[in-house]
N, C-alpha and C positions, 0 to 999 in steps of 0.2 A: 274695272269694273265701273258698274253704274254710278250715276253722276250721285253724291245724298241729297237728302232733303233742303230745299231753297232756306234760306233764313229771311226775316221779314228785312223789307225795304228797310234802310236808313236806319239799321241796330247792326252797332258792332259788339256786342257783349250777349253769353249766353249765363246760365242757369249749372249747376255742379249740386246734387243732393245725391242723399243716401242717407243709409241707418249704418252705423256700428255696434257690432252686437263677440260677448265672448263667444269663441268656438266652441267650451266645454261647455257652458250653460244654455247659449243660446240670448241669453241676458243683454240687454242693451247697458252701453259702454260709454259714462260721458267722459269730459274731461280729454277726450282724444285730441292731439294737436292735426291735424292737417295740414301738411304743406307741399306747393307747388312748384314744379319745376319745367317750365322760367318762375320764377318767384315772381310776383307782383306788390309791388311795393304798396305801405298802407294797406294790406290785406291779411287780414285774422283770421283761420275755421275754426274752431273747435266745437266738436261735438256736445249736444245740451245732454239736459237729464232721462230722457228719450234714446239717445244715441242717434238722433240726427243731428245732419250738418247740411247746410247750404251756403250756396254763394255766387255770387255772381262775378263773370270776368270776363276780360277780351276774350275773342272766340279764338280759338286755335288747337292744336296739341299739348295735352297737358300730365307729366305722370303725378299723380299724387305718392305723397309720403305718410301712410298712418303711424301713428308715434303716442304710446301711452308708458309711463313707468310698470316695472313688472310685467309685461305684455312684449312680445316678438313681433317687432314694425313689420307694415306690408307696404305694396306698392300695387297701383294699378294706373293703368291710362286714359285719359279720358278725352274725346273729340268733343270741342265747344263749339255747337252751331249757334250760329245770329238768332235770338228770339225765342232758343227752345232749351230745355232742360234734360242734362245726362244725367240718369240716374248711376249711383256706383253705390251698392252694398257691400260691405265688406266684415267677415270675422277676425278678432285679433286672437290668437293663442298666449296666454297665460304661460308666462317662462318656467313657472313651476304650480302643479296642483296646487299646493298650500304653502304659502309662503309663511318662514316661522324666523320671527328677528327677536333674538334675543336679548336687545341693546348694544349700546354703544359700550366700549370698552370703560373700566373705572379704575381709576385711580385712585389708592387710599394708604393705609398705614397700618402696619404690625399692628393687632391687638383689636383692632377697628370694625365698627360692621357696617355696611353698605346691605342693599337691598336691590334685585338685581329684576328686573319685570320680562317677561315675556310677552311676545302678540304675533298671535296668529291670524292670518287671512285666509281663509279658504276660497278657491277661485275655480272650481271643480264644483260647487253648490253642497259641498259636506259641511258637518256640525263639528265643532271641535266638542267632543267627551272627556278628553283628562290633558294632564300637564305632569312631565315628569323630569326633575333637575338629576344630577348627578353631577361629582367634581371628576371631572378626567384628568389633569396635571395638576402640579403643582403643591406648595407644601398643605398640609391637608390641614381646611378648615371648620369648623362646625358652622351648618347649614340647617335651617328650619323653614318646614313649608315647602318641603321637595314635590308633594303634590299638588300644588296652587301654580299659577302664572307669575306668584311674586315670591320671591328667593330671598332670604334673609341670609346672609354670612358673615360669619364673625370669624377674622384672621387670626392667623395664632401669632404669638409673640416673637421679638425680633432674633429670639435666641433661635427657634429655629430656622428662620432666613436665613439666619447665618451659615448654621450646620449642612442646608441645602446646598448651600455656595461652593461650599467645601467639599461634598459630595460631587459638586458637576464639575468642580476645578481637580478630584481626585490630584492632591501633591504629591510628589513623586520623593523630594526630597523635603522634611522640614527644617533644614538648615541653609535652606537659598531662598532667595525673596524671588515668589513667583507674581507677575504679571495677573490683573483681572481684566479678565477679555470682555467688553462693553455686552456681545450676545450672552456669557456665562451669566453675569448678573443680572443681567433683564428675564432671563430664561430664570433665574433664583427666584428673583420678586414676584414673576407672575403665575398665577389658578387660572384655571382654563375651567368653566363649568356648561356644561352641556343641558339642552333642555326636548326632550324628546313630547311631541303633542299630537297625540292619537283623535283621528277626525273617523267617520263614519267610510272612509276613502281608504283608511292606512296612517302610517305611523309617517312622522316627517322631525326633522332636528333643523336645531342652529345651537352655537357656542357664543360663548362671549368670556373676555379675562380681566383677571378685578389684579 
């Protein structure tokens, strides 16, 4: 093919720049990491608040990988010519239209009260209209605030957990000693709660164990 444009004399580097956006909303994405292959020592590239990035690199052909949590990574190839700027805009797709985080698992004891907190992050431009909590497994607990982001859970007493364990073990012969499997014990001790978040684009859910 025809020769590319000539670089400026005495210059052995070029610039790559561009803007990174959310593919669903077209809004700029900040904090995106842009990795180069081959890697260049001492060079770190991240997008700013307006989604833009820029870096001066030695001339050559690079594969750029764009990465951000909750978004699918993407790659692009650029050819840097001495003294010139190569523009590479890209749109990243969210891994979910709305991310629902019901929180980390909580360790507690029978009879105690814990608070669960849900957080919804819409990546599709929608707005949150409601929260709805429910218990989906385990010894039945007393809950309050089921229609808010924060749920108060009061666990039942130790006797109820013992009964749950016996139900899971299903003893066949009460005259024999029966070993307690660790998985059965864990199942008896665990209660799972599900939160459903409604936004203007639909319903999304997450779970957490107590």
